[in-house]
DRENDO-1510 file (C-alpha; in Angstrom, 1 decimal, always signed):
<recs>
REC; n; res; u; v; w
REC; 1; UNK; -0.1; +0.0; +0.1 .
REC; 2; UNK; +1.3; +3.3; -0.9 .
REC; 3; UNK; +1.3; +6.0; +2.0 .
REC; 4; UNK; +0.0; +9.2; +0.6 .
REC; 5; UNK; +0.2; +12.6; +2.4 .
REC; 6; UNK; -3.7; +12.4; +3.3 .
REC; 7; UNK; -3.3; +8.8; +4.6 .
REC; 8; UNK; -0.3; +10.0; +6.7 .
REC; 9; UNK; -2.2; +12.9; +7.9 .
REC; 10; UNK; -5.0; +10.8; +9.1 .
REC; 11; UNK; -2.6; +8.3; +10.7 .
REC; 12; UNK; -0.9; +10.9; +12.7 .
REC; 13; UNK; -4.3; +12.4; +13.7 .
REC; 14; UNK; -5.3; +8.7; +14.9 .
REC; 15; UNK; -2.1; +8.3; +16.7 .
REC; 16; UNK; -2.6; +11.2; +18.9 .
REC; 17; UNK; -6.3; +10.1; +19.4 .
REC; 18; UNK; -5.1; +6.6; +20.5 .
REC; 19; UNK; -2.3; +7.8; +22.7 .
REC; 20; UNK; -4.8; +9.9; +24.7 .
REC; 21; UNK; -7.4; +7.0; +25.0 .
REC; 22; UNK; -5.3; +3.8; +25.4 .
REC; 23; UNK; -1.7; +5.5; +26.3 .
REC; 24; UNK; -0.2; +3.5; +23.3 .
REC; 25; UNK; +2.7; +4.8; +21.2 .
REC; 26; UNK; +2.4; +3.6; +17.8 .
REC; 27; UNK; +5.1; +3.9; +15.1 .
REC; 28; UNK; +3.7; +4.9; +11.7 .
REC; 29; UNK; +6.6; +2.9; +9.9 .
REC; 30; UNK; +5.6; -0.4; +11.2 .
REC; 31; UNK; +4.3; -2.9; +8.6 .
REC; 32; UNK; +1.3; -3.6; +10.5 .
REC; 33; UNK; +0.4; +0.1; +11.6 .
REC; 34; UNK; -2.7; +0.7; +9.4 .
REC; 35; UNK; -4.6; -2.7; +10.2 .
REC; 36; UNK; -3.6; -2.2; +14.0 .
REC; 37; UNK; -4.8; +1.4; +14.0 .
REC; 38; UNK; -8.1; +0.3; +12.4 .
REC; 39; UNK; -8.7; -2.5; +15.2 .
REC; 40; UNK; -7.9; +0.1; +17.9 .
REC; 41; UNK; -10.3; +2.7; +16.6 .
REC; 42; UNK; -13.0; +0.1; +16.3 .
REC; 43; UNK; -12.5; -0.9; +19.9 .
REC; 44; UNK; -12.4; +2.9; +21.0 .
REC; 45; UNK; -15.5; +4.3; +22.9 .
REC; 46; UNK; -15.0; +7.7; +21.4 .
REC; 47; UNK; -17.3; +8.4; +18.1 .
REC; 48; UNK; -14.5; +10.8; +16.8 .
REC; 49; UNK; -11.9; +8.0; +16.8 .
REC; 50; UNK; -14.1; +5.4; +15.5 .
REC; 51; UNK; -14.9; +7.9; +12.6 .
REC; 52; UNK; -11.3; +8.6; +11.9 .
REC; 53; UNK; -10.8; +4.8; +11.7 .
REC; 54; UNK; -13.4; +4.6; +9.4 .
REC; 55; UNK; -11.9; +7.3; +7.1 .
REC; 56; UNK; -8.6; +5.7; +7.2 .
REC; 57; UNK; -10.2; +2.5; +6.2 .
REC; 58; UNK; -11.7; +4.2; +3.1 .
REC; 59; UNK; -8.4; +6.0; +2.4 .
REC; 60; UNK; -6.2; +2.9; +2.6 .
REC; 61; UNK; -8.6; +0.6; +1.0 .
REC; 62; UNK; -8.2; -1.8; +3.9 .
REC; 63; UNK; -11.5; -3.0; +5.5 .
REC; 64; UNK; -11.9; -4.8; +8.8 .
REC; 65; UNK; -13.4; -8.1; +8.9 .
REC; 66; UNK; -16.9; -7.9; +10.6 .
REC; 67; UNK; -17.0; -9.1; +14.2 .
REC; 68; UNK; -17.8; -12.8; +14.7 .
REC; 69; UNK; -21.5; -13.6; +16.0 .
REC; 70; UNK; -21.9; -15.6; +19.0 .
REC; 71; UNK; -23.9; -18.9; +18.9 .
REC; 72; UNK; -26.9; -17.0; +20.4 .
REC; 73; UNK; -26.7; -14.2; +17.9 .
REC; 74; UNK; -26.5; -16.5; +14.9 .
REC; 75; UNK; -29.5; -18.6; +16.2 .
REC; 76; UNK; -31.4; -15.4; +16.5 .
REC; 77; UNK; -30.2; -14.3; +13.0 .
REC; 78; UNK; -31.5; -17.4; +11.3 .
REC; 79; UNK; -34.7; -17.7; +13.3 .
REC; 80; UNK; -35.9; -14.3; +12.1 .
REC; 81; UNK; -35.4; -15.4; +8.5 .
REC; 82; UNK; -37.7; -18.6; +8.6 .
REC; 83; UNK; -41.3; -17.9; +7.8 .
REC; 84; UNK; -42.7; -21.2; +6.7 .
REC; 85; UNK; -44.3; -24.3; +8.5 .
REC; 86; UNK; -41.9; -27.2; +9.8 .
REC; 87; UNK; -42.5; -30.3; +7.9 .
REC; 88; UNK; -41.7; -33.6; +9.4 .
</recs>
């Protein structure tokens, strides 16, 4: 991935936010800096930080995997879809 000026500016802003919230010192030159920032932004309680993470994802083209559903959530999800009768 090519780091443009806009991506670097966004990463610097996110780095400042994450330093305030999580007391972490991330280095922009690390190979996993962008995915790690995206993950931390998603865990943040600040709406601004989450929005910055989404913006960084759009700029970089890296998308986070959706969170895994629990067993109860999967059952609820598939039970909502079924509308027919049971045959047996």
